[in-house]
PADREN-815501 format. One record per residue (C-alpha): residue in three letters; chain; x, y, z. Coordinates in Angstrom, 1 decimal. Example, Ala and Ser with C-alpha at 12.3 -4.5 7.8 and 13.67 -1.06 7.14 Angstrom:
2
rest, kette, c1, c2, c3
ala, A, 12.3, -4.5, 7.8
ser, A, 13.7, -1.1, 7.1
This chain:
387
rest, kette, c1, c2, c3
met, A, 13.2, 35.5, 48.7
asp, A, 11.9, 38.6, 47.0
thr, A, 9.4, 39.4, 49.8
phe, A, 10.3, 38.1, 53.3
asp, A, 13.3, 35.7, 53.0
tyr, A, 16.3, 37.7, 51.9
lys, A, 19.0, 35.7, 50.1
pro, A, 22.0, 37.9, 49.2
gln, A, 24.9, 36.8, 47.0
thr, A, 27.6, 35.1, 49.1
gly, A, 31.0, 33.6, 48.0
lys, A, 32.7, 33.9, 44.7
lys, A, 30.2, 32.0, 42.6
lys, A, 26.9, 33.7, 41.8
his, A, 23.7, 31.7, 42.7
pro, A, 20.0, 32.3, 42.6
gly, A, 19.0, 34.9, 45.2
ser, A, 16.9, 38.0, 45.9
val, A, 16.7, 40.4, 43.1
phe, A, 15.0, 43.2, 45.1
his, A, 16.5, 45.3, 47.9
phe, A, 15.7, 44.5, 51.5
arg, A, 15.7, 46.7, 54.6
gln, A, 15.3, 46.0, 58.3
his, A, 12.1, 47.5, 59.7
gly, A, 10.7, 48.3, 63.1
glu, A, 12.2, 47.6, 66.5
ser, A, 12.4, 43.9, 65.6
gly, A, 14.6, 44.6, 62.6
leu, A, 12.5, 42.3, 60.4
gly, A, 13.9, 42.1, 56.9
ile, A, 11.3, 43.0, 54.2
ser, A, 11.6, 43.7, 50.5
glu, A, 11.4, 47.1, 48.9
leu, A, 8.2, 45.8, 47.1
leu, A, 6.2, 46.0, 50.3
pro, A, 6.8, 49.4, 51.9
glu, A, 3.3, 49.7, 53.5
thr, A, 3.3, 46.2, 55.0
ala, A, 6.8, 46.9, 56.3
lys, A, 5.4, 49.6, 58.5
his, A, 3.7, 46.7, 60.5
ala, A, 6.9, 44.7, 60.8
asp, A, 6.7, 44.5, 64.6
asp, A, 3.3, 42.8, 64.3
leu, A, 4.3, 40.1, 61.9
cys, A, 5.3, 36.5, 62.7
val, A, 7.2, 35.3, 59.6
ile, A, 7.5, 31.5, 58.8
asn, A, 10.4, 31.0, 56.4
gly, A, 10.4, 27.2, 56.7
met, A, 7.2, 26.4, 55.0
his, A, 7.1, 23.3, 52.7
ala, A, 4.4, 21.3, 50.8
asp, A, 4.2, 18.0, 49.0
thr, A, 4.0, 19.1, 45.4
gly, A, 4.7, 22.0, 43.0
ile, A, 1.5, 21.4, 41.1
his, A, -0.8, 24.4, 41.5
ala, A, -4.1, 22.7, 41.8
gln, A, -2.9, 20.0, 44.2
ser, A, -1.0, 22.3, 46.5
phe, A, -3.7, 24.9, 46.4
leu, A, -6.2, 22.2, 47.5
gln, A, -3.8, 20.9, 50.2
leu, A, -3.3, 24.4, 51.6
his, A, -7.1, 24.8, 51.9
thr, A, -8.2, 21.3, 52.9
gly, A, -5.2, 19.3, 54.0
asp, A, -5.6, 16.9, 51.1
arg, A, -4.1, 17.4, 47.7
leu, A, -6.2, 14.9, 45.7
arg, A, -9.7, 14.5, 47.1
lys, A, -12.5, 16.8, 48.0
arg, A, -12.4, 17.5, 51.7
pro, A, -13.8, 20.2, 54.0
ser, A, -11.8, 23.5, 53.9
leu, A, -10.0, 25.1, 56.8
gly, A, -12.8, 27.7, 57.1
ser, A, -15.5, 25.0, 57.2
trp, A, -13.6, 23.1, 60.0
ile, A, -13.3, 26.3, 62.0
ser, A, -17.0, 27.1, 61.5
tyr, A, -17.8, 23.5, 62.5
gly, A, -15.7, 23.8, 65.6
leu, A, -16.7, 27.3, 66.7
gly, A, -19.9, 28.3, 65.0
thr, A, -20.5, 32.0, 64.2
glu, A, -20.7, 35.0, 66.5
asn, A, -23.5, 36.5, 64.4
gln, A, -26.5, 34.3, 63.8
asn, A, -27.6, 36.6, 60.9
leu, A, -24.4, 36.0, 58.9
pro, A, -22.5, 32.9, 57.7
gly, A, -19.5, 31.6, 59.8
phe, A, -17.3, 31.5, 56.7
ile, A, -17.1, 33.9, 53.7
ser, A, -14.8, 33.5, 50.7
leu, A, -14.1, 36.6, 48.6
asn, A, -13.1, 36.6, 45.0
thr, A, -12.8, 33.0, 44.1
ser, A, -14.5, 30.7, 41.5
lys, A, -13.0, 27.5, 43.0
ser, A, -15.8, 25.9, 45.1
ser, A, -13.4, 23.2, 46.3
ile, A, -11.6, 25.8, 48.5
tyr, A, -14.7, 26.9, 50.4
ser, A, -16.6, 23.6, 50.3
ser, A, -17.8, 21.9, 53.5
ala, A, -17.6, 18.6, 51.6
phe, A, -19.0, 15.9, 53.9
leu, A, -19.5, 18.3, 56.8
pro, A, -23.1, 19.6, 57.1
ser, A, -23.7, 22.3, 54.4
ile, A, -24.4, 25.0, 57.0
tyr, A, -20.6, 25.1, 57.3
asn, A, -20.0, 25.7, 53.6
gly, A, -18.3, 29.0, 52.7
thr, A, -20.5, 31.8, 51.2
pro, A, -18.7, 33.0, 48.1
ile, A, -18.8, 36.7, 47.2
gly, A, -17.3, 37.7, 43.8
val, A, -15.5, 35.4, 41.4
asn, A, -11.8, 35.3, 40.3
gly, A, -11.0, 38.1, 38.0
glu, A, -14.3, 39.9, 38.5
asn, A, -14.3, 43.6, 39.4
met, A, -15.8, 43.7, 42.8
ser, A, -16.9, 47.3, 42.7
his, A, -20.5, 46.1, 43.2
ala, A, -19.9, 43.0, 45.4
thr, A, -23.0, 41.0, 46.1
ile, A, -24.2, 37.8, 47.7
asn, A, -26.4, 36.0, 45.3
asn, A, -30.1, 36.1, 46.0
val, A, -29.8, 38.0, 49.3
ser, A, -30.8, 41.6, 48.3
ser, A, -33.7, 40.8, 46.0
glu, A, -36.5, 43.3, 46.4
his, A, -39.3, 41.5, 44.5
leu, A, -41.3, 40.9, 47.7
pro, A, -41.5, 42.8, 51.0
leu, A, -39.7, 41.1, 53.9
ser, A, -43.0, 40.1, 55.6
ala, A, -44.2, 38.3, 52.5
lys, A, -40.8, 36.5, 52.2
arg, A, -41.1, 35.4, 55.8
arg, A, -44.6, 33.9, 55.2
gln, A, -43.4, 32.2, 52.1
leu, A, -40.4, 30.7, 53.8
asp, A, -42.5, 29.6, 56.8
phe, A, -44.8, 27.7, 54.4
val, A, -41.8, 26.0, 52.7
gln, A, -40.1, 25.2, 56.0
lys, A, -43.2, 23.6, 57.5
met, A, -43.1, 21.1, 54.6
asn, A, -39.4, 20.6, 55.1
arg, A, -39.9, 19.9, 58.9
asp, A, -42.7, 17.5, 58.2
his, A, -40.4, 15.8, 55.7
leu, A, -37.6, 15.7, 58.4
lys, A, -39.9, 14.0, 60.9
gln, A, -40.0, 11.0, 58.6
arg, A, -36.1, 11.1, 58.3
pro, A, -34.9, 12.3, 61.7
thr, A, -31.3, 11.2, 61.0
asp, A, -31.0, 13.0, 57.7
glu, A, -28.3, 15.6, 58.5
lys, A, -28.3, 17.0, 55.0
leu, A, -32.0, 17.9, 55.2
glu, A, -31.5, 19.5, 58.6
ser, A, -28.6, 21.6, 57.1
val, A, -30.8, 22.7, 54.2
ile, A, -33.5, 23.9, 56.7
gln, A, -30.8, 25.8, 58.7
ser, A, -29.3, 27.3, 55.5
met, A, -32.7, 28.6, 54.4
glu, A, -33.2, 30.3, 57.7
leu, A, -29.8, 31.9, 57.6
gly, A, -30.4, 33.1, 54.0
phe, A, -33.5, 34.9, 55.2
arg, A, -31.8, 36.5, 58.2
met, A, -28.9, 37.7, 56.0
gln, A, -31.3, 39.8, 54.0
ser, A, -31.5, 42.3, 56.8
val, A, -27.8, 42.5, 57.5
ala, A, -25.6, 41.6, 54.5
pro, A, -26.6, 44.4, 52.1
gly, A, -25.5, 47.0, 54.7
leu, A, -22.2, 45.3, 55.3
leu, A, -21.5, 45.2, 51.5
asp, A, -22.3, 48.9, 51.2
ile, A, -19.0, 50.7, 51.9
ser, A, -20.4, 54.2, 51.1
thr, A, -20.4, 54.9, 54.8
glu, A, -16.6, 54.6, 55.0
thr, A, -14.6, 57.8, 55.1
lys, A, -12.6, 59.1, 52.1
thr, A, -9.4, 58.5, 54.0
thr, A, -10.3, 54.9, 54.7
leu, A, -11.2, 54.2, 51.0
glu, A, -7.9, 55.8, 50.0
asn, A, -5.9, 53.8, 52.6
tyr, A, -7.4, 50.5, 51.2
arg, A, -6.9, 51.8, 47.6
val, A, -10.5, 50.9, 46.8
gly, A, -11.2, 51.3, 43.1
gln, A, -7.6, 52.2, 42.4
gln, A, -6.6, 48.8, 40.9
lys, A, -4.7, 49.1, 37.7
lys, A, -5.5, 47.1, 34.6
ser, A, -4.0, 43.6, 34.6
thr, A, -0.3, 43.3, 33.7
gly, A, 0.9, 39.8, 32.8
thr, A, -0.4, 37.5, 35.5
cys, A, -1.6, 40.3, 37.7
lys, A, -5.4, 40.2, 37.5
val, A, -8.0, 42.9, 38.2
ser, A, -9.9, 42.2, 41.4
asp, A, -10.1, 45.4, 43.5
phe, A, -8.2, 43.8, 46.3
gly, A, -8.6, 46.8, 48.4
arg, A, -12.4, 46.4, 48.5
gln, A, -11.9, 42.8, 49.5
cys, A, -9.7, 43.7, 52.5
leu, A, -12.1, 46.4, 53.6
leu, A, -15.0, 44.0, 53.4
ala, A, -12.9, 41.5, 55.4
arg, A, -12.6, 44.1, 58.2
arg, A, -16.3, 44.8, 58.1
phe, A, -17.2, 41.1, 58.2
ala, A, -14.7, 40.5, 61.1
glu, A, -16.3, 43.4, 63.1
ala, A, -19.7, 41.9, 62.4
gly, A, -18.7, 38.5, 63.9
val, A, -18.0, 36.4, 60.8
arg, A, -15.7, 33.7, 62.1
phe, A, -13.5, 33.0, 59.0
ile, A, -12.9, 35.3, 56.0
glu, A, -10.7, 34.6, 53.0
val, A, -9.6, 37.2, 50.5
ser, A, -7.8, 36.2, 47.3
his, A, -5.8, 38.0, 44.7
gly, A, -5.3, 36.8, 41.1
ser, A, -2.3, 34.8, 40.0
trp, A, 1.3, 35.0, 41.1
asp, A, 2.5, 32.4, 38.5
gln, A, 5.4, 34.6, 37.3
his, A, 7.2, 32.3, 34.9
lys, A, 8.3, 34.6, 32.1
asn, A, 8.3, 38.1, 33.6
his, A, 9.1, 37.6, 37.2
arg, A, 10.2, 41.1, 38.2
arg, A, 7.5, 42.9, 36.2
asp, A, 4.6, 40.7, 37.5
leu, A, 5.8, 40.5, 41.1
met, A, 6.2, 44.2, 41.2
ala, A, 2.6, 44.6, 39.9
asn, A, 1.1, 42.1, 42.3
cys, A, 2.9, 43.6, 45.3
glu, A, 1.8, 47.1, 44.3
val, A, -1.8, 46.1, 44.2
thr, A, -1.8, 44.1, 47.5
asp, A, 0.7, 45.9, 49.7
ala, A, -1.4, 49.0, 50.8
pro, A, -4.7, 47.1, 51.3
ile, A, -3.0, 44.5, 53.5
ala, A, -1.3, 47.2, 55.6
ala, A, -4.6, 49.1, 55.9
leu, A, -6.3, 45.9, 57.2
leu, A, -3.6, 45.3, 59.8
gly, A, -3.8, 49.0, 60.8
asp, A, -7.5, 49.0, 61.1
leu, A, -7.7, 45.8, 63.1
lys, A, -5.1, 47.1, 65.5
gln, A, -6.6, 50.5, 65.9
arg, A, -10.0, 49.0, 66.6
gly, A, -8.7, 46.5, 69.2
leu, A, -9.5, 43.5, 67.0
leu, A, -6.0, 42.3, 66.1
asp, A, -5.4, 40.6, 69.5
asp, A, -8.2, 38.1, 68.9
thr, A, -8.1, 38.0, 65.0
leu, A, -5.5, 35.9, 63.3
val, A, -4.4, 37.2, 59.9
ile, A, -2.7, 34.6, 57.6
trp, A, -0.8, 35.5, 54.5
gly, A, 0.6, 33.1, 52.0
gly, A, 0.1, 30.9, 48.9
glu, A, 0.3, 27.3, 47.8
phe, A, 4.1, 27.5, 47.3
gly, A, 7.0, 29.9, 46.5
arg, A, 9.3, 30.7, 43.5
pro, A, 12.9, 29.6, 43.0
gly, A, 15.5, 32.4, 42.6
leu, A, 16.6, 33.8, 39.3
thr, A, 19.8, 32.4, 37.9
pro, A, 22.3, 35.3, 37.4
glu, A, 24.2, 33.7, 34.6
asn, A, 21.4, 33.2, 32.1
gly, A, 20.0, 36.8, 32.4
lys, A, 16.4, 35.6, 32.0
asp, A, 13.6, 36.8, 34.1
glu, A, 12.0, 33.4, 34.6
thr, A, 11.0, 31.4, 37.7
gly, A, 9.3, 28.1, 38.4
his, A, 7.6, 26.5, 41.3
asn, A, 9.2, 25.8, 44.7
ala, A, 7.2, 23.7, 47.2
asn, A, 10.4, 22.9, 49.2
gly, A, 10.9, 26.2, 50.9
phe, A, 8.7, 29.3, 51.0
thr, A, 7.1, 31.9, 53.4
phe, A, 3.9, 32.5, 55.2
trp, A, 3.3, 35.2, 57.9
leu, A, 0.8, 35.4, 60.7
ala, A, -0.3, 38.5, 62.6
gly, A, -2.4, 38.9, 65.8
gly, A, -4.3, 36.1, 67.3
gly, A, -1.7, 35.4, 70.0
val, A, 1.4, 34.9, 67.8
lys, A, 4.8, 36.4, 68.5
arg, A, 5.3, 39.9, 67.0
gly, A, 8.4, 40.9, 64.9
his, A, 9.5, 37.2, 64.9
val, A, 11.0, 35.0, 62.3
his, A, 10.7, 31.2, 62.5
gly, A, 12.5, 28.7, 60.3
lys, A, 15.1, 29.1, 57.6
thr, A, 15.8, 28.1, 54.1
asp, A, 19.2, 27.2, 52.6
pro, A, 21.4, 30.0, 51.1
thr, A, 19.6, 30.0, 47.8
gly, A, 16.1, 29.6, 49.3
ala, A, 15.6, 26.3, 47.5
arg, A, 14.7, 24.2, 50.6
ala, A, 13.6, 24.7, 54.2
val, A, 16.3, 23.5, 56.5
glu, A, 15.4, 24.7, 59.9
gly, A, 12.1, 25.1, 61.7
lys, A, 10.2, 23.3, 58.9
val, A, 6.5, 23.8, 58.9
his, A, 4.2, 21.6, 56.6
phe, A, 0.7, 22.6, 55.7
arg, A, -0.5, 20.0, 58.3
asp, A, 1.5, 21.7, 61.0
leu, A, 0.2, 25.1, 59.9
his, A, -3.4, 23.8, 60.1
ala, A, -2.7, 22.3, 63.5
thr, A, -1.3, 25.6, 64.7
ile, A, -4.2, 27.6, 63.4
leu, A, -6.7, 25.3, 65.1
his, A, -4.8, 25.5, 68.4
leu, A, -4.8, 29.3, 68.2
met, A, -8.6, 29.2, 67.7
gly, A, -9.0, 27.1, 70.8
leu, A, -9.7, 23.9, 68.9
pro, A, -8.0, 20.5, 69.4
pro, A, -5.9, 20.2, 66.3
asn, A, -5.8, 16.4, 65.9
asp, A, -9.0, 15.6, 67.8
leu, A, -11.4, 17.8, 65.8
lys, A, -13.0, 15.0, 63.8
tyr, A, -16.1, 14.1, 61.8
trp, A, -17.4, 10.6, 61.1
his, A, -17.8, 9.9, 57.4
ala, A, -17.7, 6.9, 55.2
gly, A, -16.9, 4.5, 58.0
arg, A, -14.1, 6.4, 59.7
asp, A, -13.2, 9.7, 61.4
his, A, -11.7, 12.5, 59.3
arg, A, -9.8, 15.5, 60.4
leu, A, -8.2, 18.6, 58.8
thr, A, -4.7, 17.4, 59.7
gly, A, -5.1, 14.1, 57.9
pro, A, -4.1, 10.6, 59.0
glu, A, -0.6, 11.8, 59.8
gly, A, -1.7, 14.5, 62.1
gly, A, -0.1, 17.9, 62.4
lys, A, 2.4, 19.4, 64.9
val, A, 1.5, 22.6, 66.7
val, A, 4.4, 25.0, 66.3
his, A, 4.6, 26.4, 69.8
asp, A, 7.5, 28.6, 68.9
leu, A, 5.1, 30.9, 67.1
phe, A, 3.1, 31.8, 70.2
ala, A, 3.6, 34.9, 72.3
């Protein structure tokens, strides 16, 4: 309600509502908070979902459910399922890259073959001014010597595999080692953003992140977004960027302003670059978190908020979704989704459908039964979001 779901005061009795000003933007008249002036310039490209809801207001569980569909057990992440279903467009790069996270559970392939595991770059809270992929750019041996070394190891691996032809884990290790070698010739160049223009670096606010304020962590979010564009151009299938913590319990206004200030321009630059380069039509951009925040209560004068999994916002852009569109609605105080409700299972089903994958029939046999991203209940594809 302080970003994309405006809740003004109505009636005589004051109630929790938006504490920042909103304006309508673009030809669509999409309502967006004053905290996001750069993103607002792309209002006519956004498809806003104001009816999101989840099962719990516990961070770790809802965060896991957002990424894997399950809030309690280790399961393959959304990126791993998409990589499993579609593969990668560039055989020299992973199909799934996760930027700026230390939580392996959100990029894990779990019981899927390890080749579909996300490749992490950077860790939560780390300054990414020198982002690297571990053990890819080592120069201790020339490439030709590394190739001979790997060929020797892989011969032993394949001899070992002949004795265990049904061992999928061993086959995945062999594939991963080959991918690791091929990445050495491609990944370092993609991570080197010195070839970008000064204007581009300024648009993404690369290196301009302020010191952490409250829950707002230092992570050079602009660099992440720029790298995401570069990876998308290079054919990486799924890229996740992540920014610090939005757990604004005690200083909601201050910390929300700081978080929005750091993320607004880079997100806008990413949308603008994708559109200008003709990539937005077949690239789906997804913005959101594990849940939202309840409104501030006017009477107590405190700047405190809690967790709200019953009604919050995501937005999508590109990838075949409606532009300048709002789907769903929360009640007058933003406390609960009441129209066009979309659960994480439904969001996952919709994303898989947009990627050309069968949302409830993309399965993998494990531990005696089929598993899927949308869980035993299955998810509903939200067709109202499609252009």
